[in-house]
Each structure stands twice: as structure tokens, then as C-alpha cells.
C-alpha positions in Angstrom: -5.9 37.4 69.1 -6.0 37.2 65.6 -4.8 40.4 64.1 -6.0 41.3 60.5 -5.0 44.3 58.2 -7.3 44.4 55.1 -5.6 47.4 53.2 -1.9 47.7 52.1 0.1 48.7 49.2 3.4 47.8 47.5 5.6 49.3 44.7 3.5 47.5 42.1 1.3 50.6 42.7 2.2 53.5 45.1 3.8 51.7 48.0 7.6 51.9 48.4 8.4 48.2 49.2 7.8 45.1 47.1 5.3 42.6 47.7 7.9 40.3 49.3 8.9 43.2 51.5 5.4 43.7 52.5 4.9 40.3 53.8 8.0 40.2 55.8 6.9 43.8 57.3 3.6 42.1 58.1 5.2 39.3 60.0 7.2 41.9 62.0 4.0 43.9 62.7 2.6 40.8 64.3 -0.2 40.3 61.7 -1.8 36.9 61.1 -3.8 38.1 58.0 -3.0 40.6 55.5 -4.7 41.8 52.2 -2.5 43.3 49.5 -4.6 45.8 47.8 -2.7 47.7 45.1 -4.4 50.4 43.0 -6.3 48.9 40.1 -4.1 45.8 39.8 -3.2 42.4 41.2 0.1 42.7 39.5 1.9 41.9 43.0 -0.1 39.1 44.0 1.9 36.3 42.6 5.0 37.5 43.9 3.5 37.9 47.5 2.0 34.4 47.2 5.5 33.0 46.6 6.7 34.6 49.9 3.8 33.9 52.5 5.6 32.5 55.8 4.0 30.0 57.7 1.4 31.4 60.1 0.3 34.2 57.9 -2.5 34.3 55.6 -2.7 36.6 52.4 -6.0 38.0 51.2 -5.6 38.7 47.2 -7.1 42.0 46.7 -7.1 45.5 45.0 -8.2 49.0 45.7 -10.4 50.1 42.9 -10.7 53.7 41.7 -14.1 55.0 41.6 -15.7 58.5 41.1 -19.2 60.0 41.8 -20.2 63.5 41.2 -16.6 64.6 40.7 -15.3 63.1 43.8 -13.1 60.1 44.6 -14.3 56.9 46.1 -12.3 53.9 46.5 -13.4 50.3 47.1 -11.2 47.6 48.7 -12.0 44.6 47.0 -11.1 40.9 48.0 -11.0 37.3 46.4 -12.3 38.1 43.0 -11.4 36.6 39.8 -9.3 39.1 38.0 -9.8 37.3 34.8 -13.5 37.9 34.8 -14.3 39.6 31.6 -16.2 42.6 32.8 -13.9 43.5 35.5 -10.8 42.7 33.6 -11.9 45.0 30.9 -12.5 47.8 33.3 -9.0 47.5 34.9 -7.4 47.7 31.6 -9.1 50.9 30.8 -8.6 52.5 34.2 -4.7 51.6 34.2 -4.4 53.0 30.7 -5.9 56.2 31.5 -3.8 56.4 34.7 -0.8 56.5 32.5 -2.5 58.9 30.1 -3.4 61.2 32.9 0.3 61.2 34.5 1.5 62.0 31.2 -0.8 65.0 31.0 0.2 66.2 34.3 3.9 66.0 33.3 3.3 68.1 30.5 1.3 70.6 32.5 4.2 70.7 35.2 6.9 71.2 32.6 4.7 74.1 31.1 4.8 75.4 34.6 8.6 75.3 35.2 8.9 72.1 36.9 11.6 70.0 35.4 10.2 66.5 35.7 10.3 64.0 32.9 7.8 61.2 31.8 10.9 58.8 31.9 11.3 59.4 35.5 7.8 58.9 36.6 7.9 55.7 34.9 11.0 54.6 36.5 9.7 55.6 40.0 6.5 53.7 39.1 8.3 50.6 38.0 6.1 50.6 35.0 6.8 50.2 31.4 5.8 52.7 28.4 3.0 50.6 27.5 0.8 51.0 30.7 -2.4 49.4 29.1 -0.8 45.8 29.4 1.6 46.7 32.4 0.8 45.1 35.8 2.1 48.1 37.6 0.0 51.2 38.0 1.1 54.7 37.7 -0.5 57.2 40.5 0.1 60.7 41.5 2.4 59.8 44.5 5.1 58.5 41.5 4.7 62.0 40.3 4.8 63.7 43.5 8.3 62.1 44.3 9.3 63.0 40.9 8.4 66.7 41.9 10.2 66.4 45.1 13.3 65.1 43.3 13.1 68.3 40.8 13.0 70.6 44.0 9.7 72.0 43.3 8.2 70.5 46.8 9.4 69.8 50.2 7.7 66.3 50.5 5.1 64.3 48.6 2.3 66.0 50.5 3.6 69.4 49.6 3.7 68.2 46.0 0.0 67.5 46.2 -1.0 70.6 47.9 1.2 72.8 45.5 0.9 71.1 42.2 -1.4 67.9 41.6 -3.9 67.9 44.2 -7.7 68.3 43.1 -7.9 71.8 41.7 -4.2 72.3 41.6 -2.4 73.8 38.5 -1.1 70.7 37.2 -4.2 68.4 38.0 -5.8 66.3 35.5 -9.0 64.3 35.7 -9.2 60.5 34.8 -11.5 57.8 34.1 -12.9 56.0 37.0 -15.8 53.6 37.5 -19.2 54.5 39.0 -19.0 53.2 42.5 -22.4 51.1 42.4 -21.1 49.5 39.1 -17.8 48.6 40.6 -19.4 46.9 43.4 -21.5 45.0 40.9 -18.3 44.0 38.8 -16.4 42.7 41.9 -19.4 40.6 43.0 -19.9 39.2 39.3 -16.3 38.3 39.7 -16.9 36.3 42.8 -15.3 38.8 45.1 -16.3 40.9 48.1 -15.7 44.5 49.0 -15.6 47.3 51.6 -15.8 51.0 51.1 -12.4 52.3 51.8 -11.7 55.6 54.0 -15.1 57.0 53.6 -14.5 60.2 55.5 -11.9 61.0 53.0 -13.4 61.5 49.6 -11.2 63.7 47.5 -13.3 66.4 45.8 -16.4 65.8 47.8 -18.0 69.0 49.4 -17.8 67.6 53.0 -14.8 65.4 52.4 -17.1 62.2 52.9 -18.9 59.9 50.8 -22.5 60.6 50.4 -24.6 58.2 52.4 -27.5 57.8 49.8 -24.4 56.7 47.5 -23.2 54.1 50.3 -26.8 52.9 50.6 -26.9 52.2 46.7 -23.6 50.5 47.2 -24.8 48.3 49.7 -27.9 47.2 47.7 -25.4 46.1 45.0 -23.4 44.1 47.5 -21.1 46.2 49.3 -20.0 44.1 52.5 -18.2 46.4 54.7 -17.2 49.8 55.6 -13.6 50.9 56.3 -14.5 52.9 59.5 -11.3 52.1 61.2 -8.6 54.0 59.2 -5.6 56.1 60.0 -7.1 59.4 58.5 -10.3 59.0 60.6 -10.6 60.8 63.6 -12.4 59.7 66.6 -15.6 61.3 65.7 -15.4 60.2 61.9 -14.9 56.5 63.1 -17.7 56.4 65.5 -20.1 57.9 62.7 -19.1 55.6 60.1 -19.4 52.6 62.4 -22.7 53.7 63.0 -23.5 53.8 59.3 -22.2 50.3 58.9 -24.5 49.1 61.8 -27.5 51.0 60.4 -27.0 49.3 56.9 -26.2 45.9 58.1 -22.5 45.6 56.9 -19.4 44.9 58.9 -16.8 47.3 59.9 -13.2 46.8 58.6 -10.3 48.4 60.0 -6.8 48.8 57.9 -3.6 50.7 57.9 -3.8 51.7 54.5 0.1 51.3 54.6 2.3 52.6 51.6 5.7 51.7 53.1 8.0 54.7 54.0 5.5 57.1 52.4 3.2 56.5 55.4 5.8 55.4 58.0 5.5 51.7 57.8 2.4 51.6 59.7 1.1 48.1 59.0 -1.4 46.7 61.8 -2.0 50.3 63.1 -5.7 49.6 62.5 -7.2 46.0 62.3 -10.4 44.1 61.5 -12.1 42.0 64.1 -12.0 38.3 63.1 -15.8 37.9 63.1 -16.0 40.7 60.8 -13.4 39.4 58.5 -15.2 36.1 58.3 -18.5 37.6 57.6 -17.0 39.8 54.9 -15.2 37.1 52.9 -18.1 34.2 53.4 -19.6 35.1 50.1 -16.4 35.2 48.2 -16.0 32.3 45.2 -13.6 34.1 43.0 -10.0 32.9 44.5 -9.0 31.5 47.7 -7.1 32.8 50.6 -3.5 32.0 50.5 -2.1 30.4 53.7 1.6 30.2 54.7 
């Protein structure tokens, strides 16, 4: 049975392991296909491509940050051309605003007596000071790790709960794409996409992505819904599988692994081979990378 995991992160965004290490862990987990989907960047794909072992297929991808009515929506995108003008311009803007937002949160934390520094956050993220041009992306998990190091939280989740989660005392908003426009940009760049962990939309009133929004995303070209996700309970998985069936899109399953932050869980959820084939069939941006 072919084992396919379509959502993972490396140290290029908020994972703990390098792209090469992620691929080695994929082999150890018995995967046949892995998508590397760092937040708002394909900066780890070149390194990953150099380390694809025989028998493993790498799917170049990215998790694109979107927002709707004040809540987060994430789009796991695959096989797009990262140099397509429209998408590339939006990614530069998103990454730049990520850095500005993190710096603003550092200032808020320091004002609240939490001894974190912007330099330390950059080091944890492996990013340069000019984030507009940097391939790495800075996210709240990097800031959370700095908060833990400063002794102001027990762990990353506690840092979110106390300080930087939505509505927290050091939280700051950031720029994010409209989800429907994001789907359009990915499709214009020759890519395909799946709605990531739809039952877990931070800031949403009921914690989930609104169905009417999903319908509009499907009309714009959304090809899948990540119903099988570690954060979903059985009822949520069943519900979103039903939504996917009703809207005529495939169900994807993924670990959303972030290395040690999530317990090295590659392969804990997988995508059926026939769903994968249907999802990627329209893609024309870049090719699968086979070992």
C-alpha cells in the first residue's frame, strides 16, 4: 500500500528539522510520497530535492496563510510555479509582514516584562534580518520558543495560551490572503491545493472554516479538503469527509508534522493513492521529484 503524507514542515519555517532530515524521517516512517509544505515559502525544496532517496517521491509544496472574517484559513498548495508573478508578489508581502508582526510582538512582550529579543527570535527561525528577501519564514512558534527560553512559559503551547495566541496580551495581527484569491493564485501558477485542517480555524466563532467559504474556494479551483488531520476528532473527520463528498473534491490526510514540536509524527495520517492522483492531475507548475 502506497503511503502518502501531504503536509509537513521543516526548519525553513516552523519545523525543528532541516529539509534533508525531514526526508530521512519520511523514509523511517515508511512513506512513499511526502509533500514538504513550509509556511509561505518553498525555501526548503532545493535542499530536499538534493536528498530524495530511491523509492521516495517529493511533492514540492507550501502552506499558504489566508484569513477570512478575522480567522485564519490555511491552504496546502502543491506543484505550483513559485516564480509566477501574482503568487510570488503575494508571498513576498506575506513573509515581510510575518517579520514585522513578530517584531511587534517582541516589543509587546518586552513591555509586559518578558525578556525576549528580536535577535534571538531570528536565530531560532534561521532567518536573516531582511525577511522580505529571506527564504525562511518567521512564525509564532519561533517566538514561542524564545518565550519558553526566557522562562515565561512552560512550553510552546503555554506560550500561545498565555501570550501570543489570538486575543493574547502580546498578539498582533498580520497580512494574509483572502482564501478564494489564494486558490485562484495557486491555480494561475499551475498548482493545486487542499484546505488544511478545516475544523481548526483560529479565531473562528465555532473553530471551523465556514462552509459557504469552502464552497466559494471549490468554485475557484480548490481540489481537496484535509479531513484526516491529527487535530480532528472522529466526528470532525467524518463531518469534513462528508463536506468533501458533497462538494466533489478529494479527501486528503496528512500528519502536519513539525518535528519535535509535534512528536515526529510523519505518516500518522495519510492520503489514499487514488485521491492523490486525482488531486495532482491538473497541476502544470512544477513536477514531482522522484528518488
